[in-house]
N, C-alpha and C positions, 0 to 999 in steps of 0.2 A: 694711371691711364684707366685701369679697370674701374676704379672708384668713380671716375667721371661718367661712366656709362651705367652706374648703379650696381656694379659687380664687386664692390669692396670686400664682401665676405669671401667671395671666390678668390680674390687676391690673397687674403690671409691664409686660406686653405692651401693655395698653391705654394706659398712661402713655407708653410709647415711641411708639406710633402717634399719640397726641394731640400729643406734642412735635414730630412730623414733619408734623402737619396732615393725617394720613391718616384723616380722619373716616369715610370710606366703608369702609376696612379694619377699623375698630374693630367694626363690626357682625358681621363674620365670626367674631369671637372670643366673642360672646355666644351661649350655648347656650339651648335651650328650658328646661332645668332652671333656669338663672340667671334667665331671664325670669319663670318661675313663682314664684320666691322674691321678686322685687322688684316684680312688677306683678300687677294683676288684669285679666283679659281676659274680656269677655263682651258680650252685647247690653245695651242700656239696661234692658230688662226683667229681665235676669239679674243686673245689677250689685248691686242692694241685697242680695240673698241671698249673693252671692259675697263682698261686702265684710264682711257680718256674720260669715260663716263664717270668714273669714281673720283678722279683726281684733277680734272681740268679746273683751273682757277684756285686750286688748293696747294699744289706743289710746283716747284720749278726744277726739280731734280729727281731722278729715279735711279735706284740701284737694284740689282738682282742679287739676292742671297738665296742660293738653292743648294740642295743636296746633290752630290754627284749623280748625273743621269737625269736631273730635273730639267735641264736646259738641253736643247738639241746638241748632239755630239759634233755634228758637222759645223765648222765655222761659218760657212756660207749661209746655213740655215739660221744660226744665231744672228748674223749680220742682217739677214732679211727681217727677222723679228724686230730687232732694234730699229731698223729703218722704217718699218711699218708703224712702230710706236711714235717715232719722231714726226710723222706726217700729221 
């Protein structure tokens, strides 16, 4: 995937760091431009519009993979976020 965006050399460098267990060093290779391609960043209130803008017509399914604490702890808040995204 990185090669498709012209970041093939970074892919190789990431693989080298992973093989050495240099997980902390891997982050230094990821640029803001790369992050923008692969991630959506915003507040909970901004996420529905940001996701629609980036993925309408591109995906038909969405899943959340987040570190503990990254999604609202309150189930009703999580449900509200998901409902807002579905609209």
